[in-house]
C-alpha positions as CSV (number, residue, x, y, z in Angstrom):
1,Q,14.9,-18.3,-3.5
2,V,11.9,-16.0,-3.4
3,Q,12.4,-13.1,-5.7
4,L,10.2,-10.2,-6.9
5,V,11.2,-8.1,-9.8
6,E,9.2,-5.0,-10.7
7,S,9.3,-3.3,-14.1
8,G,7.3,-0.8,-16.2
9,G,8.2,2.4,-14.4
10,G,9.2,5.6,-16.2
11,L,8.4,9.2,-17.0
12,V,4.8,9.9,-18.0
13,Q,2.8,13.0,-18.4
14,P,-0.2,13.9,-16.2
15,G,-3.3,12.1,-17.4
16,G,-1.2,9.3,-19.0
17,S,-1.2,5.6,-18.2
18,L,1.4,3.1,-17.2
19,R,1.4,-0.6,-16.4
20,L,3.7,-2.0,-13.8
21,S,4.6,-5.7,-13.7
22,C,6.0,-7.8,-10.9
23,V,7.4,-11.2,-11.7
24,G,7.8,-13.6,-8.9
25,S,10.0,-16.7,-8.6
26,G,10.5,-19.3,-5.9
27,F,6.9,-19.3,-4.8
28,A,3.3,-19.7,-6.0
29,L,1.1,-16.6,-5.9
30,D,-2.0,-18.6,-4.8
31,Y,-0.8,-18.7,-1.2
32,F,0.1,-15.1,-0.8
33,A,-1.5,-11.7,-0.3
34,I,-0.1,-9.4,-2.9
35,G,0.4,-5.7,-2.3
36,W,1.5,-2.7,-4.3
37,F,3.1,0.1,-2.3
38,R,4.7,3.4,-3.0
39,Q,7.1,5.8,-1.3
40,A,7.9,9.3,-2.3
41,P,11.0,11.2,-1.0
42,G,10.4,12.4,2.5
43,K,7.2,10.5,2.9
44,E,6.2,7.2,4.5
45,R,5.5,4.1,2.5
46,E,1.9,3.8,1.7
47,G,-0.3,0.9,0.5
48,V,-1.7,1.2,-3.0
49,S,-3.6,-2.0,-3.5
50,C,-3.9,-5.5,-1.9
51,I,-5.1,-8.8,-3.3
52,S,-6.2,-11.1,-0.5
53,S,-4.8,-14.6,-0.4
54,S,-8.1,-16.1,0.7
55,D,-10.6,-15.0,-2.0
56,G,-8.6,-12.7,-4.2
57,R,-10.6,-9.7,-3.3
58,T,-8.8,-6.5,-4.2
59,S,-8.7,-3.3,-2.1
60,Y,-7.3,0.1,-3.0
61,A,-6.2,3.2,-1.3
62,D,-8.7,6.0,-1.6
63,S,-6.3,8.1,-3.5
64,V,-6.1,5.7,-6.4
65,K,-9.6,4.2,-6.5
66,G,-11.1,4.4,-9.9
67,R,-7.7,5.0,-11.5
68,F,-5.6,2.0,-10.6
69,T,-6.3,-1.7,-11.1
70,A,-4.3,-4.5,-9.6
71,S,-4.5,-8.0,-11.1
72,R,-2.6,-11.3,-11.2
73,D,-1.8,-14.0,-13.7
74,N,-1.0,-17.2,-11.8
75,A,0.2,-19.0,-14.9
76,K,2.9,-16.4,-15.4
77,N,3.4,-15.9,-11.6
78,T,3.1,-12.2,-12.3
79,V,1.1,-9.3,-10.8
80,Y,0.2,-6.1,-12.5
81,L,-0.8,-2.6,-11.6
82,Q,-2.5,-0.7,-14.3
83,M,-2.4,3.0,-13.6
84,N,-4.6,5.4,-15.5
85,S,-5.2,9.2,-15.2
86,L,-1.9,9.6,-13.5
87,K,-1.3,12.7,-11.4
88,P,2.0,14.4,-10.3
89,E,1.2,13.2,-6.7
90,D,1.5,9.6,-7.9
91,T,5.2,10.1,-8.4
92,A,7.0,7.6,-6.2
93,V,9.0,4.4,-6.2
94,Y,6.5,1.6,-6.5
95,Y,7.1,-1.8,-4.8
96,C,5.3,-5.1,-5.0
97,A,5.3,-7.3,-1.9
98,I,3.8,-10.6,-0.8
99,A,2.7,-12.0,2.6
100,L,1.9,-15.7,3.2
101,K,-1.7,-16.5,3.8
102,R,-2.8,-13.1,4.8
103,L,-6.0,-11.2,4.3
104,Q,-4.4,-7.8,4.3
105,C,-1.2,-6.1,3.2
106,P,0.4,-4.1,6.1
107,A,2.9,-1.6,4.8
108,Y,5.6,-2.8,7.2
109,G,4.5,-6.4,7.7
110,M,5.0,-8.0,4.3
111,D,7.3,-11.1,4.0
112,Y,9.1,-10.3,0.7
113,W,9.7,-7.2,-1.2
114,G,10.9,-6.3,-4.7
115,K,13.5,-3.6,-5.2
116,G,11.0,-1.1,-6.7
117,T,10.5,0.8,-9.9
118,L,10.3,4.6,-10.2
119,V,7.3,6.3,-11.6
120,T,7.5,10.0,-12.4
121,V,4.5,11.9,-13.5
122,S,5.4,15.3,-14.9
123,S,4.8,17.6,-17.8
């Protein structure tokens, strides 16, 4: 069965760094677009990053460009989100999700979702 399990969330101070991991099982990452999303209380889910299934090109939300880096390790069937220079507004539950043979990562159109991991940025 397809499963996605996120980890690495926690409490960090502003300006700090955190690395999230998402381990997949029951599928091969090569055939899926891989997205990281986040949702804060009272707000809509928003896309953070997307790795295309076609050429592996990665895109980022304007709010995280230059601070976050998404990557994948096919051998480990794992995707990562390195978050640097964290801000209080980055506080949210972060989810990884995959979509079969897609070029983009629509916030409400992904095929499989993880359960999420909470990131809290506060001093």
